[in-house]
C-alpha positions in Angstrom: 113.4 144.8 81.6 112.9 141.2 80.7 109.8 139.3 81.9 110.1 135.8 83.2 107.5 133.6 82.0 105.8 131.3 84.4 106.2 127.5 83.9 102.8 126.1 82.7 101.0 124.0 85.2 101.3 120.4 84.4 98.0 118.9 82.9 96.1 115.9 83.7 96.5 112.9 81.4 93.9 112.6 78.7 91.4 109.8 79.3 92.6 108.0 76.3 96.1 108.0 77.6 95.1 106.6 80.9 93.1 103.7 79.1 96.1 103.2 76.8 98.5 103.0 79.9 96.2 100.5 81.6 96.0 98.4 78.4 99.9 98.3 78.1 99.9 97.3 81.8 97.4 94.3 80.9 94.3 95.8 82.5 91.0 97.3 81.5 88.8 99.3 83.8 86.4 96.4 83.9 89.1 94.0 85.0 90.6 96.2 87.4 87.2 97.0 89.0 86.3 93.4 89.4 89.8 92.6 90.7 89.1 95.2 93.6 85.8 94.1 94.5 83.5 96.5 92.3 80.6 94.6 90.7 79.9 97.1 88.1 81.9 97.1 85.0 82.1 100.9 84.7 82.6 101.8 88.4 86.2 102.8 88.1 85.7 104.7 84.8 84.1 107.4 87.1 87.7 108.4 88.0 88.1 109.8 84.6 85.4 112.4 85.1 85.7 113.2 88.9 88.1 113.0 91.7 88.0 109.7 93.7 91.2 109.2 95.7 90.7 105.5 96.3 90.0 104.7 92.5 93.0 107.1 91.4 95.3 105.0 93.7 94.0 101.7 92.2 94.5 103.0 88.7 97.8 104.6 89.4 99.1 101.3 91.0 98.1 99.2 88.0 100.0 101.6 85.7 102.9 101.7 88.2 103.0 105.6 88.8 101.9 107.9 91.7 98.3 109.3 91.1 99.7 112.8 91.2 101.5 111.9 88.0 98.3 111.1 86.1 96.2 113.9 87.9 98.5 116.8 89.1 95.4 119.0 89.3 93.9 116.8 92.0 96.9 116.8 94.4 99.0 119.3 96.4 102.9 119.5 95.9 103.4 117.1 98.8 101.3 114.4 97.1 98.1 114.6 99.3 94.8 114.9 97.7 93.7 118.7 97.4 90.2 117.9 98.5 88.5 117.0 101.8 87.0 113.6 102.4 83.3 113.4 102.8 81.0 116.2 103.9 81.9 118.5 106.8 79.5 118.3 109.6 77.2 121.2 109.8 77.2 122.9 113.2 74.0 124.5 114.6 74.1 128.3 114.5 75.3 129.7 117.8 77.2 126.5 118.9 80.9 126.7 119.1 83.2 123.8 117.7 84.0 122.8 121.1 80.4 122.6 122.3 79.4 120.6 119.4 82.3 118.1 119.9 81.4 117.7 123.7 77.7 117.2 122.8 76.5 120.1 124.7 73.7 120.2 122.2 72.1 117.4 124.2 71.8 114.9 121.2 69.2 116.9 119.6 71.4 118.8 117.1 70.0 118.8 113.6 71.8 119.0 110.3 70.3 122.4 109.5 71.7 125.8 109.0 69.0 127.5 111.2 70.1 126.1 114.5 66.7 124.8 115.1 66.5 121.9 117.5 69.4 123.1 119.9 68.5 122.3 123.5 70.9 123.7 126.2 
């Protein structure tokens, strides 16, 4: 019986490779950030350490590839980011999603886990 080996998952580009690709394209993180309205020199370098879809798109466009090519671990197979934008709203305990959306909490819902502050 022969075992089939799994194809290794593609790995994200090394930060030095990303910097080199930007340099070859005629950009630096500083220049790219300033061109897109960021005032700090190092703002876009955060994309090397943590997911940030907007910055990933800026860097990938400058290089001329899709962000999924550079950071495959951060994207689904269909090319969408594999993370949720922003924080999910915290629903008070005991309130259904429909109640929360319709404002049945009377506008006094607090962002707490205990459900305090719910008036019905």
